[in-house]
N, C-alpha and C positions, 0 to 999 in steps of 0.2 A: 763572637766577630771571626770572621775569616780574611785570608788573606786574599787581597782582588788581582785580577791579573794587570790591571793599567796600573800597576808597582814604579814601572820603569825609571821614572821620574823621580818616585821617592826613595828607589833604593841607592843604596851605600857602598861603595867600594872598600876593601878593609884587608889587611894583613895579617895571619895569625902563622904565629912561630911556635914550631914543634922545640920542646926545650932539650929534650934525651938526642935527637939524631940532629939537631940544624938543619930540620925540614922549615920550608916553609908554603906557605898555602894563600894565594890571594884567590879574593870572589865578592862579588856583588850580593850584596843580602840586603832582604826587605827590612821593614822598618821592625814587623813585626820578632823577625828570625835577632836582628841586631838588640832587640829589648831582652829576650830569653840569655843570648850570650853575657848580656850585661848582666842579670839576673845570675847565673851560674858565676860569673865573678863574684858577684855580693856573697852567694852561698860559700864559695871555696874561701873567702879573704876570712871567714870564722873556722877556719879549718886546719889542719897541718899540711893541705896541697901547696905545694908548691905553685903550682901554674892557675892561671885564670880561669881555662876551660878543662876539665876530667869527664870522663864517662859517667859517671853514678851525679857528678853535680849536673850534666844536662839533662839527664833523666830526672832527677829532681827538680830542675825548675821547669820541665814541663811539668809537672805535680802542680805547681804553686805559679803557673803563668795564669793571664786575665783572657787569653785570647779562646775563639769557640774551638780549636783544639787540644786546649788543657782542659777545657769543661769536659770533653771527651773522654779524656785520658783519664781523670778523675771519678767519672762515672765507670770504666774499664777495671780501673784499680779496686773499687769498690765493689762490683761485680766477679771477679776473677779472685784465685787464693794468692795473690802476688803477696809477698810479704815485705811491704815497704817500708815500716816499721825496723825490720832487719838492714836497710839500706843506710837509713838514718843515724843507727845503732854503728856500722860500720865504718860510719864518717863521724863520729862522734859530735850528733846534732840532736841538741832538742829542738821538738819541733815548736814550742812555744815562743822560743828565742828566737827562732830561724824567723817566724811570723813576725814578733819584732822588728827584726833588721828590715827586712824585706821593707815592710811599711817605713822604716824611715827614709827610704831612696827612693829617689826619683827615676824613673827607668822609661827607654833607657838614657845614659848619664847626659844630662846636659854638658856637661863637661869632662871628658873622655879621660881626661888626666885626674880627676877625682877617684877614678877605677883603674887607671892604667896609667900610675904614677910616671914609668919611663918611656912610657909611650908606646910601647910594644902590649900586643896581646898574645899569651902563650897558652898553648894546651898539653897535655899530655900526648904521648903517642895514639893512643887509642880514640881519645878523644877528637884530635888531626885526622885520624883514618875516617872516623865518623862523620865529619864535616866532609872530607874528600868524596867520600860516595855519596851523600847528599847533594853535593855540585853535580856528581857525574850524572844524576837522576835528573836533575834540572835541566842539565845541558841534553839528556836523550830527550826530553820534552821540547828544548828547543826554547826554553827559558833563557832569558837574558839575566835572569837573579835567580838567588836560590832561597829559598821560604822555610816557614815550619814544617808544611806537609811534606818537603823533601829529606827535613832533619828526620823528621817521623820516620818517613819510611822508609830510610835508611839504616835505623837501627833493628828494623823488623824484620828487613830482606836482604840485607849486607851479611852473609853467612862467615864473613872472615872477622865480624868485631868479636870482642869477649863472651862467648858464648858462655861458659862455665860461670862467670858473674850473673847473667841473667837466670841462668836455672839454678844457682843457689839463692835467688829471691825470689824464685816460683815464678817468671816470666815464660809463657807459652807460646812458642811465635806464633805455630798456626792459629792459634784462638788471638793472640792480638791482630795478625792478620785478617782477620773475619770480621774482626770489630773495626779495625780500620778502613776495611773495604767500606765496612756500614756507613761510617762516620763521612767518608767521601762521596757515599752516592747521595748521602742529604746536604752536604753542605760543600761540596766540590764536584757537581754533576758532571763538570764538562771534564775532570781528570781521570774520572772513573774506569773505563778502557785502558788506559794507561798502567795504572794500577794493577787490575786484573792480570795483565799482560805480564807486570813484575810478579804476580804472585801465583802465575800459570807456571813460569819457568824456574821460583823459587820452589815451590812446594808441589809443583803439579796442577794439569789443570784437573777442575773439578765443573760436571754436567752443569749445575747450577751458575757457572759463572760465562754467560754469554756475553758477548761485544755487541753493539749495535750493528756492524758489518754481520758477524754470524744470524745473529735473528732477521736480518733484511736478508742474505743467502736462503736462511731457511723458508721465509716467506713466500720467496721467489719462487722456488722447488716446489712447497705446496702449492702454490697459484697454480704452475704447469701441471703437476699430477691431475690436480682439481677438474682444471679445463680437458686433460685425455680422458678422465673419466665420463664427465659430462658429453664429450663428444662420443666415446664409445658407448654411452644410453640411446644419445638421439639416431647412431647409426643403428643399432640394435631395434629400434622403434618402427623401422622402415623395412626390416628382414622378416 
């Protein structure tokens, strides 16, 4: 199940507080992103993490999410050499116990107080930056909401996020980006040109990644050249 464009009525405004620096971020999130954030809070609840949202916690949440983007992410992890087990060890998480704990919660929280007793959603500095990049991508697309596609795109394409951690867990961003574009082309085709542009300015354009505008422009040029050639042949026939 992918997020739909007609989500504005279901979207919800939240504020996330950065614990270390006193920063805060207000944004409007889709129900699917709200669910993933609450899942991250459940994951971190059983670790030594002091904040609801952390960088590694959100990556783990994508792995155990129930929407289409998580299905693609699980397939990507299985196909690549990502050391997801090392990420779980880093957080002191046993997978069987994690699955049981996730199953014991209704997500998103029907009562936010059950997951956020003081009413405040908190995030580490890196997690807050990640969510901030996702909001920026949503704004660049002129979306009034931030969704799972923006959060996943941000961790792939925002170079300021913890690259060392990703390398340690054997994430290769170029391969990750290529797989993400395949997912978008299949499940979110209306977004494909946007993410191809983001990919191009991040990693450099490749010839196989042509936008619809590129194709139309080249097609028009090809038609012009063929028409000129046809006219030349006709002229030669009368000479």
